[in-house]
C-alpha positions in Angstrom: 20.0 27.0 18.0 21.7 24.1 19.3 22.2 24.4 23.1 22.8 20.8 24.5 26.3 18.9 24.3 26.5 16.3 21.9 27.9 13.0 23.0 30.5 11.1 19.6 27.8 8.3 17.8 30.3 5.7 18.7 30.4 6.6 22.5 26.6 6.6 22.8 26.6 3.7 21.0 29.6 1.4 23.1 27.8 2.7 25.9 24.2 1.9 25.4 25.9 -1.9 24.4 27.7 -2.5 27.2 24.4 -0.9 29.7 22.2 -4.0 27.7 24.7 -6.4 28.3 24.9 -5.8 31.9 21.4 -6.4 32.0 22.1 -9.3 30.4 21.5 -9.1 26.8 23.8 -10.3 24.0 26.8 -8.6 22.7 24.7 -9.0 19.3 21.0 -8.4 19.6 22.4 -5.3 22.0 24.2 -3.7 19.3 21.0 -4.5 16.9 19.3 -2.5 19.7 21.5 0.3 20.8 21.4 1.3 16.5 17.3 1.5 16.5 18.2 3.4 19.6 20.7 6.1 17.8 18.8 5.7 14.9 15.7 7.9 16.0 18.4 10.2 16.9 20.0 10.4 14.0 16.3 11.5 12.4 15.7 14.4 15.1 13.0 12.1 16.8 13.8 12.3 19.8 10.4 11.2 21.4 12.1 7.4 20.8 16.3 8.0 21.0 18.5 8.4 23.9 15.0 9.6 25.9 13.8 6.4 26.1 16.7 4.4 26.6 16.2 3.8 30.4 12.7 4.4 31.1 11.4 2.1 28.4 14.3 -0.1 28.5 16.3 -0.4 31.5 13.3 0.1 34.0 11.2 -2.7 32.2 14.5 -5.0 32.3 14.5 -4.5 36.1 10.5 -4.4 36.9 10.2 -7.7 34.5 8.1 -6.5 31.8 10.6 -6.9 29.2 12.9 -10.4 28.9 16.8 -9.3 28.1 17.2 -12.6 26.1 14.9 -12.8 22.4 13.5 -16.8 22.3 12.6 -16.5 18.4 9.5 -19.1 17.8 8.5 -19.4 14.4 4.8 -20.1 14.4 4.3 -20.3 10.9 5.9 -19.9 7.7 4.8 -19.9 4.0 7.3 -19.3 1.0 5.4 -15.6 1.3 4.5 -15.2 5.1 6.2 -16.2 8.5 4.6 -15.8 12.1 6.3 -15.3 14.9 6.4 -15.9 19.1 9.0 -13.2 20.2 8.6 -14.1 24.0 8.4 -10.9 25.8 11.5 -10.2 24.7 13.2 -7.9 22.7 11.1 -6.6 19.8 13.8 -5.0 17.8 15.5 -8.1 18.3 12.7 -10.0 16.8 12.0 -7.1 13.5 15.1 -7.3 12.7 15.2 -11.3 12.0 11.9 -10.3 10.3 12.6 -7.6 8.0 16.0 -10.1 6.9 13.3 -13.5 6.1 10.6 -11.0 4.6 13.4 -8.9 2.1 14.7 -12.6 1.4 11.6 -14.0 0.5 10.8 -11.1 -1.5 13.3 -11.3 -4.1 12.7 -14.5 -4.5 9.1 -14.1 -5.2 7.9 -10.8 -5.2 6.1 -10.5 -2.4 6.3 -11.3 1.4 4.2 -10.8 4.7 4.5 -11.0 8.4 3.6 -10.3 12.0 4.8 -10.9 15.5 3.4 -11.5 18.6 4.2 -11.3 22.6 6.3 -8.8 21.5 7.7 -5.6 22.8 8.2 -1.7 21.9 10.3 -2.1 18.8 11.2 1.3 18.5 11.0 4.0 15.5 8.5 1.6 13.5 10.5 3.7 10.0 13.5 1.8 11.0 12.1 -1.6 9.8 10.6 -0.9 6.9 14.0 1.3 6.2 15.2 -2.2 6.5 13.5 -2.7 3.3 14.1 0.5 1.0 17.4 0.0 1.5 17.4 -2.8 0.0 15.7 -1.4 -3.0 12.1 -2.6 -1.9 9.1 -0.8 -0.6 8.7 -1.3 3.4 5.2 -1.0 5.3 4.9 -1.7 9.2 2.8 -0.9 11.6 2.6 -1.9 15.8 -0.1 -1.9 18.3 0.7 -0.5 21.6 -0.2 0.1 25.2 -3.6 1.5 25.3 -3.7 6.0 25.2 -6.1 6.8 22.3 -9.6 7.8 22.7 -12.1 6.9 20.0 -14.0 9.5 18.2 -16.8 11.0 19.8 -14.9 9.2 22.9 -13.0 9.8 26.6 -11.7 6.1 27.1 -8.2 5.2 26.1 -8.5 2.2 24.5 -6.1 2.4 21.2 -2.5 2.6 21.0 -0.8 5.3 19.0 -0.1 2.8 16.3 2.1 3.9 13.6 1.1 3.2 9.8 5.1 3.4 8.6 6.0 2.9 4.8 9.7 3.7 3.3 9.6 3.5 -0.3 12.9 3.5 -1.9 13.3 7.0 -4.1 16.4 8.2 -7.1 17.4 10.6 -4.1 19.7 10.4 -0.9 16.6 8.9 0.8 13.5 7.5 0.8 10.3 8.6 0.8 10.0 7.8 4.8 6.2 8.2 6.4 7.2 7.1 10.1 4.0 8.6 12.4 1.9 7.5 14.8 -2.3 7.4 14.1 -2.5 10.4 17.1 -2.4 13.4 17.2 0.9 12.9 19.4 2.6 10.1 21.0 3.3 9.3 24.3 7.0 9.3 23.6 6.4 13.2 22.7 4.8 14.3 25.9 7.7 12.4 27.8 10.3 14.6 26.0 7.9 17.1 26.6 7.6 16.5 30.6 11.4 16.0 30.1 11.9 19.3 29.1 9.7 21.4 31.6 7.3 21.7 28.4 3.3 22.2 28.0 1.7 19.2 26.0 0.0 21.7 22.7 -3.8 22.3 23.3 -6.3 20.1 22.0 -3.9 16.7 21.9 -5.1 15.0 25.4 -8.9 14.7 25.9 -9.9 14.6 29.5 -12.9 12.5 31.1 -15.4 15.6 30.6 -14.9 16.1 26.8 -11.4 18.8 27.9 -7.8 18.6 27.5 -4.5 18.8 29.2 -1.4 21.0 28.6 0.4 19.9 31.7 2.6 17.4 30.3 3.6 15.4 33.8 0.0 15.3 34.9 -1.0 13.9 31.5 1.7 11.0 31.8 0.2 10.1 35.1 -3.1 10.9 33.2 -2.8 8.9 30.8 -1.6 5.8 33.9 -4.6 6.0 35.8 -7.5 6.5 32.4 -8.0 9.8 33.6 -6.8 11.1 30.3 -6.9 10.0 26.3 -4.8 11.0 23.8 -7.0 12.0 20.4 -6.7 10.9 17.6 -5.1 12.0 14.1 -7.8 14.8 13.3 -8.2 15.7 16.4 -11.5 15.8 19.1 -14.6 15.2 16.9 -15.8 15.1 13.3 -15.1 18.6 12.7 -11.4 18.9 11.9 -11.9 15.0 10.8 -10.5 12.6 14.3 -12.3 10.1 12.3 -9.9 9.2 9.8 -7.2 8.9 12.2 -9.5 6.7 14.7 -10.4 4.6 11.8 -6.7 4.2 10.4 -5.4 3.1 14.2 -8.4 0.9 14.0 -6.9 -1.7 11.4 -3.2 -1.1 12.3 -4.5 -2.3 16.1 -7.1 -5.5 14.0 -3.6 -6.1 12.4 -1.1 -6.4 14.8 -3.4 -8.1 17.2 -5.4 -10.3 14.0 -2.5 -11.4 11.9 -0.9 -13.0 14.7 -4.1 -14.1 17.4 -2.8 -12.1 19.5 -4.1 -9.9 22.5 -5.3 -6.6 22.4 -6.4 -3.4 23.5 -7.2 -3.0 26.9 -5.0 -6.8 26.9 -1.8 -4.4 26.3 -1.8 -2.4 29.3 1.5 -4.0 31.0 -0.6 -3.3 34.2 -2.1 -6.0 35.8 -4.3 -6.9 38.7 -3.4 -4.6 42.1 -1.8 -2.4 39.3 1.5 -4.7 39.5 3.1 -4.6 36.2 2.9 -7.3 33.4 4.6 -7.7 30.2 3.0 -6.0 27.2 2.0 -8.5 24.7 2.7 -5.9 21.7 2.3 -7.1 17.8 3.4 -5.9 15.0 3.1 -6.8 11.2 5.5 -6.2 8.0 4.7 -6.0 4.1 8.0 -6.1 1.4 7.4 -5.6 -1.8 10.0 -5.6 -4.4 9.7 -3.2 -7.7 11.3 -6.1 -10.0 8.1 -7.9 -9.6 5.8 -4.9 -10.9 7.4 -2.5 -13.4 11.5 -2.4 -12.0 13.2 -0.2 -9.0 14.9 1.6 -11.7 11.2 3.1 -12.8 9.8 2.9 -9.6 13.1 5.1 -7.7 12.6 7.2 -10.6 8.9 8.1 -10.2 8.8 8.5 -6.9 11.9 11.1 -7.1 10.4 12.9 -9.2 6.3 12.7 -7.7 8.5 14.2 -3.9 10.3 17.1 -6.3 7.5 18.2 -8.0 6.1 18.4 -5.0 8.7 20.4 -3.6 8.3 22.4 -6.1 5.0 24.1 -6.0 3.9 26.7 -4.7 4.1 27.6 -1.8 1.6 29.5 0.9 2.8 33.1 1.8 5.2 33.2 4.1 6.5 29.7 3.4 10.7 29.2 2.9 10.0 25.5 1.6 7.7 22.5 0.9 9.2 19.0 2.5 8.4 15.4 1.6 8.4 12.8 4.4 12.1 11.7 5.5 13.2 15.0 4.0 13.6 16.8 7.2 14.8 13.6 9.2 17.5 13.9 6.4 18.0 16.9 6.7 19.1 16.2 10.2 20.7 14.0 9.7 23.1 16.0 7.8 23.7 18.4 11.0 23.9 15.8 13.4 26.4 13.2 11.6 30.3 15.1 12.8 28.3 16.4 15.7 26.7 13.4 17.8 23.5 12.9 20.1 22.1 16.2 21.8 22.0 14.6 25.3 19.2 16.9 27.8 19.6 17.5 31.5 17.7 14.6 32.6 19.1 12.4 30.5 22.8 13.3 31.1 21.5 12.7 34.9 20.1 8.8 34.2 23.7 7.8 32.0 26.0 9.0 34.9 23.8 6.7 36.9 23.4 3.8 35.0 27.6 3.6 34.2 28.7 4.8 37.9 25.9 1.4 39.0 27.9 -0.9 36.6 31.4 0.2 37.4 31.8 1.3 32.9 34.3 3.5 32.3 33.3 6.2 30.2 33.7 10.0 30.7 30.8 12.1 29.1 31.2 16.0 27.0 29.4 16.9 29.3 31.1 16.1 32.7 33.7 18.8 31.5 
């Protein structure tokens, strides 16, 4: 049962937009960024929602590793492809523009693909693939990230958490959306555990000696100083198929860097010489396919829906109450939260109050009463 206070969606949206503006983000761009963060909370992906507002965006404005004004440059464009340079601006702003362009191209030519270089954190990948699904199309996206994952049989953090994400339109109230990292856990989830005084489950982090760590604050420090790494999907070694997550992560790393001619792995650490903060230079890739170029959107939606329903109706394991398909739990979370608002834990409450007071903004939060 949820016991955290809720903040109304419109209040939180307006507040984040005003704070973004206070740091120089144009109003139109601030609206995009706030919506991406809130979409994570709507889906229950709290590791990428309001929990990350200050540490991933505001703090990076302050330390100079994220530029509030996004100067989008089109490096190459064909009828079905786009390559952009975000020039270290808001990854969410560049990604929004990219998806708008690719959806338009796919409607005309059936398929389209694009990539962005010199970018920054773009929020939940499912936001971008769902833009395609809402337009009746298939969306695929991936991004590299600062190194935190060790390859199978390794202990050094070489790869990012590198999500590989798909959104497929269905004839149901929500799309099939598979949005997850190629590691057993992502850094944002560990940050969430640390904020809430919880340990990270064993086996998700490997030390240089091959052991595992569970203390969440200790893990976050060890990831920065390179004395620990996250494990790829499947876990440590080959017995539980960790090589599969490792392989998919490498695919995302290659596509994110090779399509853009951008940087990769250790160059994405955000740390320069003498441990000084530097730009992240991330790369993202995106693909959009219009089912009308195949057998039609209605056929696609109906088939996808039937597959999902058949999976959910299949025989359940003893003790299991139900079977889910990707995107279903997130939709249920939104149904539960849409009239309540954003649940906000104690540490985020303090951050919101501090930002409000610092910028003299006229807001009063429900948790203050």
